[in-house]
N, C-alpha and C positions, 0 to 999 in steps of 0.2 A: 554827247552829241558827236565829238570827233570820231568816234567809233562807228556810229551811225552813218555819218557822211562818207567816210571810208569804205564801209561796206555797200552803200549805194554806187560808189564811183567803180568798184570793181566787180560788183555783182548787181548790175542794174535790174529794175523790175519791181513789181508789187511785193511787198513783205508782209508777213502776218502782224496784225496790230498788237500795240502794248497790251501785255496781259494775257496773250494767247498762251495756251500750253499744249504741247503735243501729247497726244494721248498716251497713256502708259503701255510699255510694250507688253505683248500678249505672253501668257505663260510658255507658249511653244517657242516664241523668240527667246525668252530667257534660258529655257533648256538648251536651245541651239548654242547659246553663247556659251553655256557651260562644256558642251561636247566641243565646240571649235577650239575653246583654250587648251582642253586637254589635249586634243590631237596635235595642236600647234606646239604644245611643250614637249610632246613627244619626238616630233619632228626637230625641234630646236636641240633637244638632247643629242639626238642622232648626229647633227650638224657639229655640235660642240665635240663630241668624241671623234668625229672625223678629223677636226682641226687639231686636236690632240695627238692624233695618230701620226699625222704627217708634219706637224711643228717641231721646231727646234727645242730639245729636251731643256735647255738651259733657261728659255725665255717663257716656255709655257706655263700657265697658272695651275693651281693646285687643282686636280681633278674634282673633289668633293665641292670646294668652293665655286668653281665654275658651274657644276650641275645646280647648286643653290641659288646662284646668281641668275642663271637661265631661266630656272623655273619661277623665280621670284617676279622676273620681267614679264612673263607671260600670263600668270595666274589672275592678275587684276582684270584681264580682258573677260573673265567669266562673269564680271558684273558690270561691264561696260555701260549696259543700257539701263540697269537698274539703279546705279549710282555713277552717272557719267562724270560729274565733276570730281567727285572723291577719286575714282579711279585715274583721271588725268593727273591729278596732284600726286598720287602715290607712284604713279609711273614716271612722272617728273623728277620727282625725289630720287628714286633708284637710277634713272638714267643718268643724273649728274654723279651721285655717288659711285656706281659701277664705271661710268665713263672716266672717273678719276683715278680710282684703285684697281679697277680690273678692265683696262681698254681692250684687252684681247676678247673678253666676253661682247662688249658693246659692237665690236666690228662684225660680228656675225649679223647674217641677215634677219633672222627671227626677232631679235630684240628691237630691230630698227622698223620692222613691219609691226610689232606690237605697240610701239610708242605711237606710230603714225596712226594706227586703229584708235589708240586712247584719245588723241587729239581730235580725230574725226568724230568719234563718237561723244565727245564732250559737246562739240559744235552743234552736232545733230539732234541728240537727245536731251539736253539739259533744260528743264522745265522753268528754272528760275534764271531768266537772260541776263539779270542784272548781275547775280552771283557768277555767272560765266564769264562775263566781260571782266569783272574783277580778277577772277582766276586766270584767264587768259593773258591779261596784262601783266599780271605777276609772274607767270610762266615764262612769257616772252622776255620781260626785263631781266629776269634771273638767267635765262638761256644766254641773252646777249652778254651779260657780265661774264658769265662762265667761258663764253667763246673768246671774249676780250683777254681773259686771263690766261687762257690757253695759246692764243696767239701772240703773246708778249714773250713767250718761251720758244719762239720760232728759231732763235739763235741756237738752240739745242740741235737742231736739224742740219745748220749750216756754220757751225762754228761758235766761238765764244762771243765774237763781235758781230755787229751787223753789218760789216763792210763785206767785201766779197767772200763767198764760202771758202772755208778752209776744210771742212771735211770732204767735199767732193765739189766738182765743178759742174754747172748747169748750161744747158744749150739754148735755153729759151730767151725770147725777146723781152720779158718782163722780168723787173727785179723780183728775186725770190720771195722776199718778204712780203711784196704787195701781191704777187701771184698767190702765194700761199693763203694770205689773209682774205683775198678776194674769192678764191676757190671756196673756201670754208664758208665765208658770207653767203654766196650764191646757193651753195648746197642747203645750207640751213633756211634760207628765204623760200626756196621752192618746197623744201620739207615741211616746215611750219606753215607756210602760206598755203601750200596745196591741201594739206590736211583740214585746215580751217576753213579754205574755200570750198571743199567738196561737202564739209559737215554742214555749213550754213545752206548750200544748195539743196542738200537732202531734207534739212529742217523746213526750207521754204516749199519743197516740192510735197511735203507731208501736209502743209497747210493747204496748198493748193488742191491736193486731193481731196482733203476734208471739205473744202468750199464746192468742189465738183459733186462730190456725194451728197452734199446738203441740197444743191441746186436740183439735183437728179430727184431727190425724195420730195422736195417742194414741187418739182414739175409733176411727179407721180400723184401727189396729194390734191393738185390742181385740177389733173385730168380726171381724177376719180371724183373730184367736187363737180366739175362740169358735167361728167356723166351723170351723176346722181340728180343735178339739176334738170338736166335733160330728161331723165326718166320721171322726175315730178313734174315738170311742164308738160310732157306728153300724157301724163295720167290726168292732170287737169283740163288738158285739150279734151281727152276721150270723156272725162266726166261733164265737162259742158256739152259735148255732142250727144252723150246719153239723156241728159237732162233735156236738151232741145228736142231729141227724137221722142223720147217717152212723154214729155209734157205735150208735144203737139200731137201726137198720134192718140194718146189717151184721153186729151181734153175733147178730141173730135169724136171719140168713141163715147164717152159720157154724154155729150150733147146729142148725138145721134141715138143713143139709147133712150135718153128721156123724152125726145121728140116721137120715136117710134112707140113707146109706150102710150103716150098721150093721142095719138092720131090712129091707132090700131083699131079701136071700136068703130070708127066711123068712115076710115080710109085704109083698108087692109093693103092696098097695092103701095100707098105711100110708105107704110110701114115696112112692107117688103124692101121697098127701095133703100129706106134709111138702114135697114139690117144689113143690106149688101154694102153699105158704106161703112158700117162697123166692121164687117168681115174685112174689106179691102183696107182699112187704116190699121187693123190688127196686122194683118199680113206684112204691110210696109214696116210697121214697128218692129216686128220679131225679125224681119229681114235686115234692116238698118242696125238692129242691135247687135245680132250676130256678126256683122261685118266689123262693128267697132270692138267687140269683145276678142275677136280674132287676133287683134293688135296686141292684146295685153298677154297672149299665150308665148311662151318661149319657144315652144315647138309642138306641132301637132302630133296626134297619135301615130300617124302614118307619114310624117315627113312634114317638112316645112309647107306652107301655103303658097301655092303658084300665084303668079300675079292675075291670072284670069279668074281665080277663085273669089277675089275681093271684088265687092261691088262699088262702082266708081262714086266718088264724092259728089254730092248735088252741087249744082251751079245755077246761075241766073236763067238758064234755059229751063229749068223745071219750075219756075215761078208760075207759069200758065197752070200747070197740073197742081200747084199748091192753091191756086185760087179756086180751081174746080173742087178739091178737096174741102176747102172751107165752106164752099157753097152748098157741098152735100151734107155739111154738118150743121147748116142753118144759118150762117152767116154769108151775105152776099158781097162779094169783093169786087172792086173795081180797079183794074190793073191800068196805070198811067205811066208811060215811058217818055222821057224828055232827054236827049243827048245834045251835048254843046257841039259835037261833031259825028257825022254818020259813022257807025260802026265801032264806036268807042266802046261801048258796054260789052260787045261781042269780043273785044281783044283783051280784056282785062285778066289778070293772072287768075289761077286756079284757087290760090289761097284767097285773095280778095273776094272772088266769086262766092266761094263757100262761106266767108263771113257774112256777106250782103244777104244770102240766102237764109243763113241760120238766125239772122236778125229779123228778117221778115217773117220766118216761121214762128218765131218766139213770140213776136208782137201780134200776129193773128191769132195765136193759141191764147194770149192774154185777153184778147177781145172776147174770144168764145167763152172763156172760164170766168172772166172777172167783171164783164160788161152786159148791160141788157140791150146792146145795140144789135140789130140784126143786120147791118151792112156796114162796110168800111170801106176806105180808099187806101190802096197800095201803090205809092208813087215812087218810081226808079228814076233818078236824075243823075246828070254827069254835068261837070262844069270845070272851070279853070279860073284861078285867081292868081295873086301876087307869089303865093307858096307852092303853086303847080296845080296840077289836075287831081281831080277828087270824084268820086261816086257816092251817091247819096240814096238811102232807103228810107222811107217814111210811110208810117201807118196811122191813118186818123180814123176815129169813129165819133159818132154823134150820141152815144149812150151813157148812161150813169153808172156807177159802182155798183155791182150787185152784192146786197148783203150777205155775209157770212162766207164770203169768197176770198179771204185774205191768202195771199201766197206766202212762200218761204223767202222770197227776194233772190234766188239763185238765178232766175231767169234774167232778171234786169242786171244783176251782177255779171252774168255771161255776156250780156250785150255790151256793157261798159268795157269787160275785158278783151272783147274782140274788136271793138273800137280802138282801145288803146294799142293793141298789137299792130295796128295799121296807122298808129298816130292820128287818129279821127277824133271828131267832136261828136257828143251825145247829147241829146236834148229829150228828156222824158218827163211828162207832167200833164196836168189836165188842160183842156182847152176852155175858151170863154164863148158862149155862156155854158156849154156842156159838151163832154166828150174827153176824149184822151188822144195824146199824141206821142208816138215814138219815133224819134228822128236820129238817125246815125249817119255821119258824113266821114268817109274813109279816104284816106290819101293813097294815091296810086304810088307815091314815094313818100320816104319818111322825112318830111320837110316842116312838120308842125306838131307842136307839143300838145298832147291831149288835155283838154280841159272839160271832163264830162261834167254835166248838171243832171243831176237824178231827182225827180220829185217823189210825191209819196201818193199811193193809191191803195186803198184797203183790197 
């Protein structure tokens, strides 16, 4: 705990959680360590030879022993990332041993850099952080004791006693013993502290990089999921549109064709008028279907579709045409419009207007296909309550269920989904004493949780 508190004091910020292990170095990094150690050993041998060339012949160490010690101090760096703690311990043992018996070798720059890199690599790459703490504690205590032992021999540099220097005189303001001890302490403090500090910073940076990469991957997955959901939602929307378009027009075609067949012997002109209605309904169905299918294509054969090439989505302004089309199919429809304020229905958004139109078209198609009624009432209303403003479409008839015309339920489900999209209310079911009602109240703002109630009709 003291080590963690000390680390947080001198290296503030978030650290990896307990149990996190740095990913193993890649084969490329391991190969790079080997080449780096070999190059560094060659440079260290060259430096050692230069030192032997200009040094005092009487005090210079043996060449073979010096070469061996130099190479031994460099080679552990070849596995500094594969075995960081072991490499640090081996370097520490050789640092003390060669520093005691071959100080001329340890005075070279290369061994000092090699040991610094060993300490740094252990703090940066060790996977077992508890073992690292124990190993670092042992190394620091051992190095401190070795330093104290070396400093107690300071009198060898200034004379046999610790009084005034006898070998030579100093000009500094600090006592020679204190100056020598303090200088060595500061050098070792920055040496060991700097290596451990940089190693811990590298270890934390690796964890932060891993977190950022994981977050980026998560964002990519979320973006892909959102895109996938958007595609699914768009396909569901198009499926509802296709169902509404096809069901509406095909039901009209079926009713008109049956009527034309029955009236043709006695009223050919009426049959001809009904056939024109069939032709018009088929043309409208094909046009709207093509407009919707164009959305599913990634690209056209001759380039992307231009905005003007797509038919506009229907809106409340097309309700009179819908009423007229239903009348040609044999069901007379009365359109009633009630607004709580003038111009409200004309100013609603395109999405809400399309939803109201599709609900009305599906409801009238259900009357023509599943009911014996020959007339219906299409009511379009608006109002305001505590939850905000709303627009409502209602289709009622006074007929009975036509036997053998049970539908798939997709139409009613589409009505419910459109209402839920606008946080609306749905009321679908039979009337008393006869008839059927389909009512959907849609919110102009998302202020109400939908509670659809759906009845049963054959």
